[in-house]
ROZAZA-148717 format. One record per residue (C-alpha): x, y, z; residue number from 1. Coordinates in nm, 3 decimals, always signed. Example, Ala and Ser with C-alpha at 12.3 -4.5 7.8 and 13.67 -1.06 7.14 Angstrom:
! residues 2
u | v | w | resi
+1.230 | -0.450 | +0.780 | 1 .
+1.367 | -0.106 | +0.714 | 2 .
This chain:
! residues 291
u | v | w | resi
+30.537 | -11.121 | +18.783 | 1 .
+30.453 | -11.332 | +18.486 | 2 .
+30.520 | -11.246 | +18.115 | 3 .
+30.284 | -11.358 | +17.831 | 4 .
+30.474 | -11.398 | +17.506 | 5 .
+30.334 | -11.455 | +17.150 | 6 .
+30.560 | -11.517 | +16.863 | 7 .
+30.393 | -11.553 | +16.528 | 8 .
+30.582 | -11.646 | +16.196 | 9 .
+30.406 | -11.661 | +15.873 | 10 .
+30.545 | -11.772 | +15.550 | 11 .
+30.346 | -11.688 | +15.242 | 12 .
+30.466 | -11.865 | +14.918 | 13 .
+30.402 | -11.775 | +14.561 | 14 .
+30.357 | -12.140 | +14.454 | 15 .
+30.221 | -12.401 | +14.690 | 16 .
+30.479 | -12.594 | +14.897 | 17 .
+30.439 | -12.975 | +14.879 | 18 .
+30.638 | -13.063 | +15.174 | 19 .
+30.819 | -12.862 | +15.441 | 20 .
+31.080 | -13.001 | +15.712 | 21 .
+31.106 | -12.728 | +15.987 | 22 .
+31.310 | -12.677 | +16.311 | 23 .
+31.211 | -12.429 | +16.570 | 24 .
+31.378 | -12.266 | +16.864 | 25 .
+31.071 | -12.104 | +17.011 | 26 .
+31.047 | -12.258 | +17.373 | 27 .
+31.204 | -12.045 | +17.658 | 28 .
+31.474 | -12.220 | +17.868 | 29 .
+31.399 | -12.338 | +18.226 | 30 .
+31.679 | -12.160 | +18.434 | 31 .
+31.750 | -12.049 | +18.783 | 32 .
+31.649 | -11.708 | +18.673 | 33 .
+31.319 | -11.771 | +18.503 | 34 .
+31.066 | -12.063 | +18.487 | 35 .
+30.858 | -12.139 | +18.167 | 36 .
+30.524 | -12.205 | +18.326 | 37 .
+30.348 | -12.268 | +17.986 | 38 .
+30.445 | -12.318 | +17.635 | 39 .
+30.219 | -12.403 | +17.338 | 40 .
+30.316 | -12.439 | +16.980 | 41 .
+30.051 | -12.413 | +16.709 | 42 .
+30.110 | -12.483 | +16.344 | 43 .
+29.881 | -12.434 | +16.032 | 44 .
+29.857 | -12.650 | +15.842 | 45 .
+29.868 | -12.928 | +16.112 | 46 .
+30.195 | -13.112 | +16.089 | 47 .
+30.202 | -13.488 | +16.003 | 48 .
+30.503 | -13.513 | +16.244 | 49 .
+30.603 | -13.314 | +16.557 | 50 .
+30.865 | -13.399 | +16.804 | 51 .
+31.026 | -13.189 | +17.088 | 52 .
+31.413 | -13.256 | +17.182 | 53 .
+31.700 | -13.086 | +17.368 | 54 .
+32.000 | -13.002 | +17.151 | 55 .
+32.378 | -12.983 | +17.219 | 56 .
+32.333 | -12.658 | +17.424 | 57 .
+32.035 | -12.755 | +17.630 | 58 .
+31.784 | -12.565 | +17.418 | 59 .
+31.424 | -12.703 | +17.375 | 60 .
+31.368 | -12.763 | +17.012 | 61 .
+31.070 | -12.867 | +16.797 | 62 .
+31.102 | -13.047 | +16.458 | 63 .
+30.798 | -13.076 | +16.232 | 64 .
+30.693 | -13.187 | +15.890 | 65 .
+30.399 | -13.066 | +15.691 | 66 .
+30.329 | -13.308 | +15.419 | 67 .
+30.020 | -13.145 | +15.245 | 68 .
+30.036 | -12.867 | +14.971 | 69 .
+30.017 | -12.528 | +15.134 | 70 .
+30.069 | -12.160 | +15.023 | 71 .
+30.072 | -12.029 | +15.383 | 72 .
+30.263 | -12.172 | +15.694 | 73 .
+30.180 | -12.005 | +16.024 | 74 .
+30.386 | -12.088 | +16.342 | 75 .
+30.262 | -11.941 | +16.659 | 76 .
+30.440 | -12.000 | +16.982 | 77 .
+30.269 | -11.892 | +17.321 | 78 .
+30.464 | -11.868 | +17.646 | 79 .
+30.426 | -11.772 | +18.002 | 80 .
+30.762 | -11.693 | +18.175 | 81 .
+30.806 | -11.597 | +18.530 | 82 .
+31.138 | -11.405 | +18.619 | 83 .
+31.299 | -11.514 | +18.942 | 84 .
+31.529 | -11.356 | +19.196 | 85 .
+31.896 | -11.411 | +19.149 | 86 .
+32.025 | -11.695 | +19.359 | 87 .
+32.373 | -11.514 | +19.396 | 88 .
+32.399 | -11.148 | +19.308 | 89 .
+32.663 | -11.042 | +19.078 | 90 .
+32.984 | -10.880 | +19.203 | 91 .
+33.026 | -10.521 | +19.119 | 92 .
+33.191 | -10.486 | +18.785 | 93 .
+33.505 | -10.338 | +18.955 | 94 .
+33.526 | -10.624 | +19.202 | 95 .
+33.563 | -10.909 | +18.947 | 96 .
+33.907 | -11.072 | +18.869 | 97 .
+34.153 | -10.936 | +18.628 | 98 .
+34.060 | -11.050 | +18.269 | 99 .
+34.400 | -11.213 | +18.222 | 100 .
+34.318 | -11.441 | +18.505 | 101 .
+34.002 | -11.572 | +18.331 | 102 .
+34.193 | -11.611 | +18.014 | 103 .
+34.484 | -11.838 | +18.195 | 104 .
+34.222 | -12.041 | +18.379 | 105 .
+34.020 | -12.112 | +18.067 | 106 .
+34.331 | -12.221 | +17.892 | 107 .
+34.465 | -12.443 | +18.173 | 108 .
+34.190 | -12.543 | +18.413 | 109 .
+34.105 | -12.916 | +18.472 | 110 .
+33.783 | -12.827 | +18.649 | 111 .
+33.505 | -12.993 | +18.427 | 112 .
+33.268 | -12.687 | +18.428 | 113 .
+33.538 | -12.470 | +18.319 | 114 .
+33.673 | -12.712 | +18.049 | 115 .
+33.322 | -12.746 | +17.886 | 116 .
+33.314 | -12.375 | +17.814 | 117 .
+33.619 | -12.386 | +17.592 | 118 .
+33.385 | -12.445 | +17.296 | 119 .
+33.295 | -12.092 | +17.334 | 120 .
+33.646 | -11.963 | +17.290 | 121 .
+33.655 | -12.103 | +16.935 | 122 .
+33.547 | -11.924 | +16.623 | 123 .
+33.207 | -12.021 | +16.475 | 124 .
+33.049 | -11.943 | +16.135 | 125 .
+32.900 | -11.611 | +16.206 | 126 .
+33.142 | -11.504 | +16.473 | 127 .
+33.472 | -11.566 | +16.312 | 128 .
+33.787 | -11.366 | +16.414 | 129 .
+33.812 | -11.034 | +16.242 | 130 .
+34.097 | -10.796 | +16.286 | 131 .
+33.879 | -10.496 | +16.299 | 132 .
+33.663 | -10.651 | +16.577 | 133 .
+33.956 | -10.748 | +16.779 | 134 .
+34.106 | -10.399 | +16.736 | 135 .
+33.770 | -10.247 | +16.859 | 136 .
+33.742 | -10.468 | +17.161 | 137 .
+34.101 | -10.471 | +17.281 | 138 .
+34.125 | -10.114 | +17.415 | 139 .
+33.852 | -10.199 | +17.689 | 140 .
+34.088 | -10.479 | +17.815 | 141 .
+34.389 | -10.293 | +17.962 | 142 .
+34.623 | -10.481 | +18.162 | 143 .
+34.487 | -10.603 | +18.488 | 144 .
+34.143 | -10.449 | +18.450 | 145 .
+33.846 | -10.635 | +18.616 | 146 .
+33.688 | -10.854 | +18.329 | 147 .
+33.327 | -10.754 | +18.423 | 148 .
+33.429 | -10.379 | +18.422 | 149 .
+33.599 | -10.427 | +18.095 | 150 .
+33.320 | -10.598 | +17.925 | 151 .
+33.049 | -10.367 | +18.050 | 152 .
+33.248 | -10.079 | +17.897 | 153 .
+33.271 | -10.276 | +17.570 | 154 .
+32.900 | -10.318 | +17.575 | 155 .
+32.842 | -9.941 | +17.629 | 156 .
+33.091 | -9.853 | +17.354 | 157 .
+32.911 | -10.082 | +17.096 | 158 .
+32.598 | -9.905 | +17.206 | 159 .
+32.741 | -9.558 | +17.153 | 160 .
+32.947 | -9.602 | +16.839 | 161 .
+32.707 | -9.827 | +16.620 | 162 .
+32.391 | -9.715 | +16.482 | 163 .
+32.094 | -9.956 | +16.519 | 164 .
+31.951 | -9.993 | +16.159 | 165 .
+31.743 | -10.282 | +16.070 | 166 .
+31.788 | -10.222 | +15.698 | 167 .
+32.179 | -10.230 | +15.700 | 168 .
+32.242 | -10.594 | +15.732 | 169 .
+32.102 | -10.948 | +15.725 | 170 .
+32.143 | -11.238 | +15.969 | 171 .
+32.435 | -11.356 | +15.737 | 172 .
+32.622 | -11.035 | +15.747 | 173 .
+32.994 | -11.101 | +15.834 | 174 .
+33.137 | -10.905 | +16.125 | 175 .
+33.400 | -10.741 | +15.915 | 176 .
+33.126 | -10.586 | +15.710 | 177 .
+32.935 | -10.488 | +16.034 | 178 .
+33.264 | -10.301 | +16.137 | 179 .
+33.280 | -10.128 | +15.787 | 180 .
+32.929 | -10.012 | +15.798 | 181 .
+32.930 | -9.899 | +16.166 | 182 .
+32.547 | -10.017 | +16.192 | 183 .
+32.341 | -10.320 | +16.210 | 184 .
+32.090 | -10.502 | +16.455 | 185 .
+32.104 | -10.692 | +16.782 | 186 .
+32.248 | -11.004 | +16.623 | 187 .
+32.529 | -10.809 | +16.459 | 188 .
+32.636 | -10.635 | +16.769 | 189 .
+32.636 | -10.970 | +16.973 | 190 .
+32.848 | -11.121 | +16.700 | 191 .
+33.097 | -10.840 | +16.699 | 192 .
+33.153 | -10.877 | +17.076 | 193 .
+33.173 | -11.269 | +17.036 | 194 .
+33.448 | -11.237 | +16.754 | 195 .
+33.659 | -10.981 | +16.950 | 196 .
+33.636 | -11.169 | +17.292 | 197 .
+33.702 | -11.505 | +17.153 | 198 .
+33.999 | -11.369 | +16.968 | 199 .
+34.149 | -11.266 | +17.323 | 200 .
+34.087 | -11.616 | +17.449 | 201 .
+33.777 | -11.560 | +17.645 | 202 .
+33.457 | -11.777 | +17.630 | 203 .
+33.151 | -11.588 | +17.498 | 204 .
+32.818 | -11.731 | +17.390 | 205 .
+32.529 | -11.589 | +17.176 | 206 .
+32.173 | -11.558 | +17.356 | 207 .
+31.856 | -11.519 | +17.191 | 208 .
+31.556 | -11.391 | +17.373 | 209 .
+31.282 | -11.128 | +17.415 | 210 .
+31.237 | -10.793 | +17.572 | 211 .
+30.919 | -10.654 | +17.754 | 212 .
+30.715 | -10.457 | +17.477 | 213 .
+30.580 | -10.202 | +17.718 | 214 .
+30.813 | -10.105 | +18.007 | 215 .
+30.688 | -9.997 | +18.340 | 216 .
+30.602 | -9.623 | +18.393 | 217 .
+30.908 | -9.415 | +18.419 | 218 .
+31.145 | -9.682 | +18.267 | 219 .
+31.285 | -9.640 | +17.919 | 220 .
+31.180 | -9.853 | +17.622 | 221 .
+31.464 | -10.088 | +17.517 | 222 .
+31.552 | -10.125 | +17.156 | 223 .
+31.447 | -10.467 | +17.007 | 224 .
+31.128 | -10.493 | +17.189 | 225 .
+30.911 | -10.553 | +16.900 | 226 .
+31.095 | -10.854 | +16.773 | 227 .
+31.307 | -11.145 | +16.912 | 228 .
+31.625 | -10.983 | +17.069 | 229 .
+31.984 | -11.105 | +17.093 | 230 .
+32.286 | -11.040 | +17.328 | 231 .
+32.585 | -11.210 | +17.451 | 232 .
+32.709 | -11.388 | +17.774 | 233 .
+33.071 | -11.400 | +17.924 | 234 .
+33.199 | -11.689 | +18.123 | 235 .
+33.401 | -11.614 | +18.430 | 236 .
+33.524 | -11.891 | +18.643 | 237 .
+33.396 | -11.880 | +19.011 | 238 .
+33.108 | -11.651 | +18.884 | 239 .
+32.963 | -11.831 | +18.595 | 240 .
+32.776 | -11.658 | +18.295 | 241 .
+32.700 | -11.303 | +18.279 | 242 .
+32.494 | -11.139 | +18.019 | 243 .
+32.549 | -10.829 | +17.830 | 244 .
+32.324 | -10.649 | +17.587 | 245 .
+32.531 | -10.414 | +17.356 | 246 .
+32.235 | -10.301 | +17.161 | 247 .
+32.112 | -10.132 | +17.471 | 248 .
+32.433 | -10.095 | +17.663 | 249 .
+32.309 | -10.277 | +17.976 | 250 .
+32.336 | -10.587 | +18.177 | 251 .
+32.006 | -10.772 | +18.130 | 252 .
+31.769 | -10.790 | +18.408 | 253 .
+31.414 | -10.913 | +18.456 | 254 .
+31.298 | -10.747 | +18.135 | 255 .
+31.524 | -10.982 | +17.922 | 256 .
+31.380 | -11.324 | +17.872 | 257 .
+31.627 | -11.590 | +17.763 | 258 .
+31.493 | -11.829 | +17.484 | 259 .
+31.811 | -12.016 | +17.376 | 260 .
+32.184 | -11.993 | +17.352 | 261 .
+32.462 | -12.123 | +17.132 | 262 .
+32.793 | -12.033 | +16.951 | 263 .
+32.601 | -11.775 | +16.722 | 264 .
+32.276 | -11.714 | +16.550 | 265 .
+32.333 | -12.003 | +16.317 | 266 .
+32.293 | -12.246 | +16.618 | 267 .
+31.947 | -12.128 | +16.705 | 268 .
+31.738 | -11.922 | +16.464 | 269 .
+31.371 | -11.907 | +16.565 | 270 .
+31.265 | -12.100 | +16.272 | 271 .
+31.463 | -12.261 | +15.977 | 272 .
+31.373 | -12.536 | +15.736 | 273 .
+31.369 | -12.690 | +15.395 | 274 .
+31.074 | -12.685 | +15.154 | 275 .
+30.986 | -12.862 | +14.838 | 276 .
+30.831 | -12.606 | +14.591 | 277 .
+30.706 | -12.263 | +14.695 | 278 .
+30.925 | -12.061 | +14.470 | 279 .
+30.948 | -11.711 | +14.613 | 280 .
+30.818 | -11.621 | +14.953 | 281 .
+30.740 | -11.355 | +15.207 | 282 .
+30.808 | -11.400 | +15.575 | 283 .
+30.610 | -11.176 | +15.843 | 284 .
+30.721 | -11.204 | +16.205 | 285 .
+30.539 | -11.047 | +16.501 | 286 .
+30.637 | -11.072 | +16.866 | 287 .
+30.450 | -10.933 | +17.172 | 288 .
+30.569 | -10.930 | +17.520 | 289 .
+30.331 | -10.818 | +17.799 | 290 .
+30.306 | -10.853 | +18.178 | 291 .
């Protein structure tokens, strides 16, 4: 199976922009569970400078500069991604270690791979500790409960108890405000989980990606399929990173395509930049994922 992805972003400015400096996280990752067979980035107007580099978290990034006056900036990323079979199946949620054991190992282990994940136990700008988030997360983590079972229940509780409402929040909305509103979008639900899990001493990271736009016959259409999507991943020593999608209440599978990961959304927005001029602007984003 091969997915073809087209992610198009258009900035329309009221006044011409003289110069723009832009950073894009639009190239899917190469991982054991997926291979990016093709990636092409098209930018109009054509940039005077373009380079690709790998960031701190191993994401493929593109930085470019447009130095001619322009009222429109169009960025189109085209990819082909092949999902691959899991090298090692996940244990059943109830057959994972107690969550307190993961907490202890993260705090004390000298194993390099485990020590590297401690950065994901720390607060981050958009996933700061919030009393309401911690109080929401904690009931799933009863004493001795298997960590994957507890995290899956948390994922399903967020799905049940929070309303998906694209008009309720922005990408900068604090977790405390999401808790107060009881609604938001995929980024908000991922940040909520990150804030609560990290407050309990667990390592969790933010994942951005895509969902298949049109599901196979007989399978439900997942929320977030018409835009870039987000979920979170939890680190368990001896198992590794395990993804959870609280927007849909599921453990991601082949229909989830990983783009990038980091501490929170601020580490890896699809497109961000600085412009000289332009005044007010409108952003239009379209995403299409098809087999």
